[in-house]
C-alpha positions as a LaTeX table, in Angstrom:
\begin{tabular}{lrrr}
\hline
Residue & $x$ (\AA) & $y$ (\AA) & $z$ (\AA) \\
\hline
Met1 & 3.01 & $-20.18$ & 23.18 \\
Lys2 & 0.62 & $-17.35$ & 22.45 \\
Lys3 & $-1.87$ & $-18.21$ & 19.74 \\
Tyr4 & $-2.46$ & $-15.90$ & 16.96 \\
Gln5 & $-6.05$ & $-14.42$ & 17.09 \\
Lys6 & $-8.03$ & $-14.54$ & 13.32 \\
Ala7 & $-8.30$ & $-11.16$ & 12.08 \\
His8 & $-10.86$ & $-10.17$ & 9.52 \\
Phe9 & $-9.30$ & $-8.95$ & 5.93 \\
Thr10 & $-10.36$ & $-8.31$ & 2.51 \\
Phe11 & $-8.07$ & $-9.66$ & $-0.20$ \\
Leu12 & $-8.11$ & $-6.99$ & $-3.10$ \\
Leu13 & $-5.96$ & $-8.46$ & $-5.49$ \\
Ala14 & $-6.12$ & $-11.60$ & $-7.25$ \\
Val15 & $-2.78$ & $-13.50$ & $-7.05$ \\
Leu16 & $-1.16$ & $-16.29$ & $-9.00$ \\
Leu17 & $-0.26$ & $-18.62$ & $-6.01$ \\
Thr18 & $-1.05$ & $-22.77$ & $-4.76$ \\
Phe19 & $-2.58$ & $-24.04$ & $-1.44$ \\
Gly20 & $-1.86$ & $-27.20$ & 0.36 \\
Cys21 & $-1.81$ & $-28.19$ & 3.93 \\
Gly22 & 0.04 & $-31.43$ & 3.23 \\
Lys23 & 1.90 & $-32.72$ & 6.05 \\
Lys24 & 5.38 & $-34.12$ & 6.70 \\
Asn25 & 5.95 & $-37.54$ & 6.62 \\
Asp26 & 6.81 & $-38.42$ & 10.22 \\
Asn27 & 7.61 & $-41.97$ & 9.69 \\
Ser28 & 10.51 & $-43.33$ & 11.63 \\
Ile29 & 13.66 & $-44.02$ & 9.58 \\
Thr30 & 16.35 & $-46.49$ & 10.33 \\
Thr31 & 19.54 & $-44.96$ & 11.28 \\
Ser32 & 22.98 & $-46.09$ & 12.17 \\
Ser33 & 25.07 & $-45.30$ & 15.33 \\
Thr34 & 28.21 & $-45.50$ & 13.53 \\
Leu35 & 29.72 & $-42.50$ & 12.19 \\
Asn36 & 32.37 & $-42.22$ & 9.48 \\
Tyr37 & 34.62 & $-39.71$ & 10.12 \\
Ser38 & 36.52 & $-37.90$ & 7.35 \\
Asn39 & 38.40 & $-34.89$ & 6.73 \\
Ser40 & 37.12 & $-31.36$ & 7.64 \\
Pro41 & 36.33 & $-29.21$ & 4.48 \\
Phe42 & 38.65 & $-26.75$ & 6.20 \\
Asp43 & 41.98 & $-26.58$ & 8.44 \\
Leu44 & 41.09 & $-27.10$ & 11.78 \\
Leu45 & 44.78 & $-25.82$ & 12.84 \\
Gly46 & 45.35 & $-28.60$ & 15.16 \\
Ile47 & 42.11 & $-28.39$ & 17.35 \\
Asn48 & 41.25 & $-32.00$ & 18.61 \\
Ala49 & 37.99 & $-32.74$ & 16.68 \\
Lys50 & 36.24 & $-34.86$ & 14.40 \\
Phe51 & 34.26 & $-34.10$ & 11.27 \\
Ala52 & 31.13 & $-36.49$ & 10.06 \\
Lys53 & 29.36 & $-35.62$ & 6.80 \\
Asp54 & 25.87 & $-36.44$ & 5.32 \\
Ile55 & 24.45 & $-37.76$ & 8.21 \\
Ala56 & 20.69 & $-38.68$ & 7.70 \\
Tyr57 & 17.84 & $-37.51$ & 9.99 \\
Asp58 & 14.95 & $-38.29$ & 7.76 \\
Asn59 & 14.21 & $-40.41$ & 4.64 \\
Lys60 & 14.32 & $-37.51$ & 2.20 \\
Ala61 & 17.20 & $-36.52$ & $-0.40$ \\
Arg62 & 18.37 & $-33.21$ & 1.36 \\
Thr63 & 17.57 & $-34.28$ & 4.97 \\
Leu64 & 21.21 & $-34.37$ & 5.96 \\
Phe65 & 23.87 & $-32.55$ & 8.10 \\
Asp66 & 27.38 & $-32.60$ & 9.06 \\
Ile67 & 28.69 & $-32.19$ & 12.35 \\
Trp68 & 32.56 & $-31.42$ & 14.20 \\
Leu69 & 32.54 & $-32.80$ & 17.24 \\
Pro70 & 35.45 & $-31.95$ & 19.61 \\
Asn71 & 37.22 & $-34.49$ & 21.59 \\
Ser72 & 35.79 & $-34.44$ & 24.91 \\
Ser73 & 35.46 & $-36.63$ & 28.01 \\
Thr74 & 32.26 & $-35.36$ & 28.79 \\
Pro75 & 29.30 & $-34.33$ & 26.67 \\
Thr76 & 29.18 & $-31.02$ & 25.03 \\
Gly77 & 26.93 & $-28.43$ & 23.91 \\
Leu78 & 26.09 & $-28.07$ & 20.23 \\
Val79 & 25.30 & $-24.98$ & 17.78 \\
Ile80 & 23.02 & $-26.24$ & 14.74 \\
Tyr81 & 23.25 & $-23.81$ & 11.98 \\
Val82 & 20.50 & $-23.57$ & 9.17 \\
His83 & 21.66 & $-22.05$ & 5.97 \\
Gly84 & 19.62 & $-19.36$ & 3.97 \\
Gly85 & 18.23 & $-19.26$ & 0.46 \\
Gly86 & 14.75 & $-18.18$ & 0.61 \\
Phe87 & 13.61 & $-21.46$ & 1.09 \\
Thr88 & 14.39 & $-22.46$ & $-2.48$ \\
Ser89 & 18.24 & $-22.59$ & $-2.66$ \\
Gly90 & 21.76 & $-23.07$ & $-0.34$ \\
Asp91 & 22.88 & $-26.09$ & 1.16 \\
Lys92 & 24.69 & $-27.05$ & 4.50 \\
Asp93 & 28.26 & $-26.39$ & 2.94 \\
Phe94 & 27.38 & $-22.77$ & 3.24 \\
Val95 & 29.51 & $-22.72$ & 6.21 \\
Tyr96 & 32.54 & $-24.41$ & 4.56 \\
Thr97 & 33.87 & $-20.76$ & 3.56 \\
Thr98 & 33.47 & $-17.55$ & 4.43 \\
Gln99 & 30.41 & $-15.25$ & 3.25 \\
Ser100 & 29.15 & $-11.91$ & 2.86 \\
Gly101 & 32.37 & $-10.59$ & 1.43 \\
Gly102 & 34.32 & $-11.79$ & 3.98 \\
Ala103 & 31.82 & $-10.37$ & 6.70 \\
Trp104 & 30.92 & $-13.92$ & 8.07 \\
Asp105 & 34.04 & $-16.31$ & 8.63 \\
Phe106 & 32.60 & $-19.42$ & 9.73 \\
Pro107 & 35.86 & $-21.74$ & 9.56 \\
Thr108 & 37.24 & $-19.38$ & 12.22 \\
Asp109 & 33.74 & $-19.13$ & 14.19 \\
Ile110 & 33.71 & $-22.86$ & 14.09 \\
Arg111 & 37.11 & $-23.37$ & 15.08 \\
Phe112 & 36.18 & $-21.17$ & 18.11 \\
Leu113 & 33.21 & $-23.14$ & 19.34 \\
Leu114 & 35.54 & $-26.53$ & 18.93 \\
Gln115 & 38.09 & $-24.66$ & 21.14 \\
Asn116 & 35.57 & $-24.00$ & 23.69 \\
Asn117 & 34.19 & $-27.75$ & 23.85 \\
Ile118 & 31.18 & $-27.14$ & 21.74 \\
Ala119 & 30.00 & $-29.07$ & 18.69 \\
Phe120 & 28.81 & $-27.60$ & 15.13 \\
Ala121 & 26.02 & $-29.09$ & 13.14 \\
Thr122 & 25.01 & $-27.78$ & 9.93 \\
Val123 & 21.76 & $-28.84$ & 8.33 \\
Ser124 & 20.02 & $-29.18$ & 4.91 \\
Tyr125 & 16.58 & $-29.37$ & 4.39 \\
Thr126 & 13.90 & $-29.85$ & 1.93 \\
Leu127 & 13.53 & $-27.07$ & $-0.50$ \\
Leu128 & 10.30 & $-25.23$ & $-1.71$ \\
Asn129 & 9.19 & $-25.73$ & $-5.52$ \\
Thr130 & 10.12 & $-22.76$ & $-7.52$ \\
Thr131 & 6.37 & $-23.11$ & $-9.04$ \\
Gly132 & 3.46 & $-25.17$ & $-7.85$ \\
Glu133 & 4.62 & $-25.47$ & $-4.22$ \\
Thr134 & 1.76 & $-27.01$ & $-2.23$ \\
Glu135 & 2.91 & $-27.17$ & 1.59 \\
Gly136 & 4.71 & $-23.94$ & 2.19 \\
Ile137 & 7.25 & $-23.26$ & 4.25 \\
Lys138 & 6.30 & $-25.52$ & 7.25 \\
Lys139 & 7.91 & $-28.15$ & 4.98 \\
Pro140 & 11.55 & $-27.20$ & 5.40 \\
Met141 & 10.99 & $-25.69$ & 8.80 \\
Ser142 & 9.50 & $-28.98$ & 10.15 \\
Asp143 & 12.55 & $-30.85$ & 8.46 \\
Val144 & 14.95 & $-28.51$ & 10.54 \\
Arg145 & 13.06 & $-29.15$ & 13.81 \\
Arg146 & 13.13 & $-32.82$ & 12.93 \\
Ala147 & 17.36 & $-32.39$ & 12.74 \\
Leu148 & 17.10 & $-31.10$ & 16.13 \\
Gln149 & 15.26 & $-34.00$ & 17.76 \\
Tyr150 & 17.06 & $-36.22$ & 15.86 \\
Ile151 & 20.37 & $-35.41$ & 17.19 \\
Arg152 & 19.13 & $-35.24$ & 20.76 \\
Tyr153 & 17.90 & $-39.06$ & 20.03 \\
Lys154 & 21.53 & $-39.79$ & 19.18 \\
Ala155 & 22.93 & $-37.26$ & 21.91 \\
Thr156 & 24.82 & $-40.29$ & 23.34 \\
Asp157 & 26.50 & $-40.98$ & 20.08 \\
Phe158 & 27.49 & $-37.60$ & 19.30 \\
Asn159 & 28.52 & $-36.97$ & 22.88 \\
Ile160 & 26.08 & $-34.39$ & 23.03 \\
Asp161 & 24.44 & $-32.89$ & 26.07 \\
Lys162 & 21.06 & $-32.52$ & 24.74 \\
Thr163 & 20.21 & $-29.22$ & 27.34 \\
Lys164 & 22.90 & $-27.36$ & 25.69 \\
Ile165 & 21.75 & $-26.78$ & 22.24 \\
Val166 & 21.66 & $-23.31$ & 20.44 \\
Leu167 & 19.75 & $-22.94$ & 16.87 \\
Ala168 & 21.74 & $-20.36$ & 14.68 \\
Gly169 & 20.87 & $-19.28$ & 10.92 \\
Asn170 & 20.75 & $-16.77$ & 8.38 \\
Ser171 & 17.90 & $-15.42$ & 6.27 \\
Ala172 & 15.44 & $-18.57$ & 6.03 \\
Gly173 & 17.56 & $-20.35$ & 8.11 \\
Ala174 & 17.16 & $-17.62$ & 11.13 \\
Gly175 & 13.53 & $-17.51$ & 10.59 \\
Thr176 & 13.11 & $-21.21$ & 10.92 \\
Ser177 & 15.47 & $-21.03$ & 14.14 \\
Leu178 & 13.08 & $-18.55$ & 15.50 \\
Trp179 & 9.87 & $-20.14$ & 14.63 \\
Ile180 & 11.02 & $-23.61$ & 16.35 \\
Ala181 & 12.51 & $-21.53$ & 19.21 \\
Phe182 & 9.16 & $-19.85$ & 19.74 \\
Asn183 & 6.67 & $-22.43$ & 19.00 \\
Asn184 & 5.46 & $-24.58$ & 22.31 \\
Asp185 & 7.72 & $-27.80$ & 22.67 \\
Phe186 & 7.13 & $-30.18$ & 19.48 \\
Ala187 & 7.76 & $-33.00$ & 21.75 \\
Asn188 & 5.07 & $-35.76$ & 21.38 \\
Ser189 & 5.55 & $-38.38$ & 24.21 \\
Gln190 & 3.06 & $-40.54$ & 22.59 \\
Asn191 & 4.48 & $-40.54$ & 18.83 \\
Asn192 & 5.54 & $-44.01$ & 17.38 \\
Asp193 & 8.70 & $-42.33$ & 15.86 \\
Pro194 & 10.93 & $-42.26$ & 19.10 \\
Ile195 & 12.57 & $-39.19$ & 17.27 \\
Leu196 & 9.62 & $-37.24$ & 17.61 \\
Arg197 & 9.42 & $-37.62$ & 21.28 \\
Glu198 & 12.47 & $-35.43$ & 21.86 \\
Ser199 & 12.28 & $-32.06$ & 22.74 \\
Ser200 & 12.59 & $-29.04$ & 20.31 \\
Arg201 & 13.44 & $-26.28$ & 23.23 \\
Val202 & 16.71 & $-24.58$ & 23.01 \\
Lys203 & 19.00 & $-22.58$ & 25.32 \\
Gly204 & 19.04 & $-19.57$ & 22.68 \\
Val205 & 18.78 & $-18.46$ & 19.16 \\
Val206 & 20.77 & $-16.64$ & 16.73 \\
Ala207 & 19.13 & $-14.93$ & 13.66 \\
Arg208 & 21.21 & $-12.96$ & 11.02 \\
Glu209 & 19.80 & $-11.25$ & 8.14 \\
Thr210 & 16.49 & $-12.63$ & 9.52 \\
Gln211 & 13.12 & $-12.28$ & 8.76 \\
Ala212 & 10.42 & $-11.06$ & 11.78 \\
Ser213 & 7.73 & $-12.95$ & 10.82 \\
Tyr214 & 6.26 & $-15.07$ & 7.76 \\
Asn215 & 2.52 & $-13.67$ & 8.33 \\
Ile216 & 3.55 & $-10.98$ & 5.49 \\
Glu217 & $-0.01$ & $-9.47$ & 5.16 \\
Asp218 & $-0.01$ & $-8.37$ & 8.94 \\
Lys219 & 3.17 & $-8.21$ & 10.24 \\
Trp220 & 5.27 & $-6.79$ & 7.53 \\
Val221 & 2.32 & $-4.20$ & 7.04 \\
Asn222 & 1.48 & $-3.29$ & 10.35 \\
Asn223 & 4.75 & $-3.71$ & 12.05 \\
Val224 & 7.96 & $-4.21$ & 10.24 \\
Phe225 & 7.51 & $-1.65$ & 7.63 \\
Ala226 & 5.08 & 0.53 & 9.32 \\
Asp227 & 7.39 & 3.51 & 8.98 \\
Tyr228 & 6.87 & 3.63 & 5.30 \\
Asn229 & 2.97 & 3.32 & 5.32 \\
Leu230 & 3.03 & 0.53 & 2.96 \\
Thr231 & $-0.05$ & $-1.04$ & 1.74 \\
Trp232 & $-0.59$ & $-4.72$ & 1.16 \\
Ser233 & $-1.66$ & $-4.04$ & $-2.32$ \\
Glu234 & 2.19 & $-2.39$ & $-2.69$ \\
Ile235 & 3.47 & $-5.21$ & $-0.90$ \\
Leu236 & 1.62 & $-7.88$ & $-2.88$ \\
Ala237 & 2.69 & $-6.34$ & $-6.16$ \\
Asn238 & 6.11 & $-7.37$ & $-5.77$ \\
Glu239 & 5.67 & $-10.44$ & $-3.34$ \\
Thr240 & 3.51 & $-12.79$ & $-5.43$ \\
Gly241 & 5.64 & $-15.33$ & $-6.25$ \\
Asn242 & 6.78 & $-15.37$ & $-2.76$ \\
Ile243 & 3.71 & $-15.81$ & $-1.31$ \\
Gln244 & 3.13 & $-18.71$ & $-3.61$ \\
Lys245 & 6.27 & $-20.42$ & $-2.24$ \\
Ile246 & 5.58 & $-19.45$ & 1.49 \\
Tyr247 & 1.93 & $-20.30$ & 1.91 \\
Gly248 & 1.52 & $-23.10$ & $-0.85$ \\
Val249 & $-1.61$ & $-21.27$ & $-2.44$ \\
Ser250 & $-2.72$ & $-20.82$ & $-6.04$ \\
Ser251 & $-5.79$ & $-18.52$ & $-6.11$ \\
Ser252 & $-7.12$ & $-15.43$ & $-4.18$ \\
Ala253 & $-10.02$ & $-17.91$ & $-2.97$ \\
Gln254 & $-7.15$ & $-20.46$ & $-1.35$ \\
Tyr255 & $-5.21$ & $-17.30$ & 0.05 \\
Gln256 & $-8.57$ & $-16.17$ & 1.68 \\
Ser257 & $-9.49$ & $-19.75$ & 3.11 \\
Pro258 & $-9.57$ & $-20.39$ & 6.83 \\
Ala259 & $-7.00$ & $-22.87$ & 6.33 \\
Thr260 & $-4.42$ & $-20.32$ & 5.03 \\
Val261 & $-5.36$ & $-17.74$ & 7.93 \\
Ala262 & $-4.52$ & $-20.47$ & 10.43 \\
Tyr263 & $-1.27$ & $-21.16$ & 8.15 \\
Arg264 & $-0.19$ & $-17.63$ & 8.56 \\
Ala265 & $-0.73$ & $-17.71$ & 12.04 \\
Glu266 & 1.03 & $-20.69$ & 12.73 \\
Val267 & 4.64 & $-19.00$ & 10.74 \\
Asp268 & 4.28 & $-15.62$ & 12.67 \\
Met269 & 6.96 & $-15.72$ & 14.85 \\
Leu270 & 6.20 & $-12.27$ & 16.13 \\
Ala271 & 2.84 & $-13.44$ & 17.52 \\
Leu272 & 4.45 & $-16.91$ & 18.76 \\
Met273 & 7.13 & $-15.47$ & 20.78 \\
Ser274 & 6.31 & $-15.50$ & 24.59 \\
Ala275 & 8.19 & $-14.53$ & 27.77 \\
Asp276 & 9.31 & $-18.10$ & 28.33 \\
Asp277 & 11.11 & $-18.36$ & 25.05 \\
Pro278 & 14.98 & $-18.44$ & 25.00 \\
Glu279 & 17.27 & $-15.35$ & 24.59 \\
Ile280 & 18.23 & $-14.23$ & 20.94 \\
Trp281 & 20.95 & $-12.56$ & 19.38 \\
Thr282 & 19.96 & $-10.64$ & 16.00 \\
Asn283 & 22.12 & $-8.94$ & 13.45 \\
Asn284 & 20.32 & $-7.20$ & 10.31 \\
Thr285 & 23.42 & $-4.93$ & 9.37 \\
Leu286 & 24.55 & $-6.10$ & 6.15 \\
Arg287 & 22.01 & $-3.62$ & 3.83 \\
Asp288 & 21.45 & 0.04 & 3.91 \\
Val289 & 18.10 & 1.16 & 5.56 \\
Thr290 & 15.88 & 2.24 & 2.60 \\
Asn291 & 12.12 & 1.74 & 1.63 \\
Pro292 & 12.25 & $-1.64$ & 0.67 \\
Tyr293 & 9.67 & $-1.28$ & $-2.14$ \\
Ser294 & 10.60 & 2.14 & $-3.80$ \\
Pro295 & 12.51 & 1.33 & $-5.84$ \\
Tyr296 & 11.93 & $-2.54$ & $-5.25$ \\
Asn297 & 15.20 & $-4.52$ & $-4.48$ \\
Ser298 & 14.65 & $-8.00$ & $-3.95$ \\
Asp299 & 16.97 & $-8.57$ & $-1.16$ \\
Ile300 & 16.05 & $-5.78$ & 0.82 \\
Pro301 & 12.18 & $-6.47$ & 2.09 \\
Ser302 & 13.38 & $-9.81$ & 3.57 \\
His303 & 16.58 & $-8.82$ & 5.03 \\
His304 & 15.46 & $-5.05$ & 6.20 \\
Ala305 & 16.88 & $-3.96$ & 9.54 \\
Phe306 & 13.14 & $-3.07$ & 10.82 \\
His307 & 12.95 & $-6.85$ & 11.15 \\
Ala308 & 15.46 & $-7.29$ & 13.75 \\
Arg309 & 13.78 & $-4.03$ & 15.52 \\
Glu310 & 10.54 & $-5.31$ & 15.43 \\
Leu311 & 12.00 & $-8.86$ & 17.30 \\
Lys312 & 13.73 & $-6.77$ & 19.39 \\
Lys313 & 10.72 & $-4.47$ & 20.58 \\
Lys314 & 8.66 & $-7.53$ & 21.33 \\
Ala315 & 11.37 & $-9.39$ & 22.96 \\
Asp316 & 12.07 & $-6.33$ & 25.63 \\
Ala317 & 8.10 & $-6.09$ & 25.99 \\
Leu318 & 7.99 & $-9.55$ & 26.96 \\
Gly319 & 11.21 & $-9.46$ & 29.22 \\
Ile320 & 13.10 & $-11.94$ & 26.66 \\
Lys321 & 16.83 & $-11.21$ & 26.87 \\
Asn322 & 18.35 & $-10.25$ & 23.36 \\
Val323 & 21.59 & $-8.99$ & 22.04 \\
Ser324 & 20.69 & $-6.87$ & 18.79 \\
Tyr325 & 22.21 & $-5.12$ & 16.00 \\
Tyr326 & 20.53 & $-3.46$ & 13.35 \\
Gly327 & 20.83 & $-0.89$ & 10.66 \\
Lys328 & 23.55 & 0.08 & 7.96 \\
Asn329 & 23.52 & 3.74 & 6.93 \\
Pro330 & 22.39 & 4.82 & 9.14 \\
Ile331 & 23.34 & 2.15 & 12.08 \\
Ile332 & 20.24 & 2.09 & 14.23 \\
Tyr333 & 21.13 & $-0.01$ & 17.47 \\
Ser334 & 24.02 & $-1.91$ & 18.27 \\
Asn335 & 24.19 & $-3.72$ & 21.49 \\
Pro336 & 26.27 & $-2.13$ & 23.87 \\
Ser337 & 27.93 & $-5.60$ & 24.86 \\
Asn338 & 29.31 & $-6.06$ & 21.10 \\
Glu339 & 28.79 & $-9.51$ & 21.78 \\
Ser340 & 29.53 & $-11.72$ & 18.57 \\
Trp341 & 27.09 & $-14.54$ & 17.67 \\
Thr342 & 29.78 & $-17.17$ & 18.90 \\
Gln343 & 30.47 & $-15.41$ & 22.12 \\
Phe344 & 26.69 & $-15.49$ & 22.63 \\
Cys345 & 26.57 & $-18.99$ & 22.03 \\
Lys346 & 29.35 & $-20.24$ & 24.53 \\
Arg347 & 28.00 & $-18.12$ & 27.17 \\
Lys348 & 24.45 & $-19.64$ & 26.75 \\
Ile349 & 25.90 & $-23.14$ & 26.43 \\
Asn350 & 27.84 & $-22.62$ & 29.52 \\
Glu351 & 24.81 & $-20.88$ & 31.61 \\
\hline
\end{tabular}
């Protein structure tokens, strides 16, 4: 994975932000191989599959996942879904019902995957503090990465083929999925925790209403919103609270520190993307294509169509296959295959 090159920059405004490079606790945990099955939260309509709830993949309050497992005589593929919520809200039960005004029909999608012998897991993760956050978004994203590695470690218990896994998510969950996929393999063969010796590489990534990068100053100004000639000062005036949470900083000096410059590089999915990364499926089509800050609508900047555009542009330049859809009023690009996200998952797992 390519490393981001540090760029010299001047921070023009004082901000109310909190910095900390606190590391995730990677201590191993005691887990049980026994799965306690219960009724699915929605009707499986006769599909032969089991459901298990609240499986712990770490020792934190929210490090849990639910999983649907098709009854299969051979190991199955798996889709892991990561909910959104700006890293401050949301839960794994997001997929229990239809969402986005019915545009996202998760029960139907999950049944489709199960019918095609593909298991489905939905993951919760540690949320950021709304004030005084000191670790930033690598905290929840690292949780999700561990969930992936945990399931691989327990693949036999779940009857999962650990080589056939697709990551998927919406909004913060989409960005997290891209971050994991575009990084080098996190596997650490020397780690005392056997879970962390497992690979983090996947066969494909689904990103709905995603962000292209969490390096806001560099990539949102120079790439995502270049069409609008926005300045960093304009973005900062509206994103101070988000910057606080994203990087975990509380002052101008902390934001400008070498540690934060490095942190921004480490969460810059566009810069991390390289030619050996998996195929991606992106869809940012729920919101009109407008200037994200004139007038300011808090829901637009992080879900704008141009995030998906920049991901496609970079993937095309690197030769990474992608299925992309972005834009609403106007529709800007729609992949001619018309492949849905579940069809994409099925194709990648069966390749």
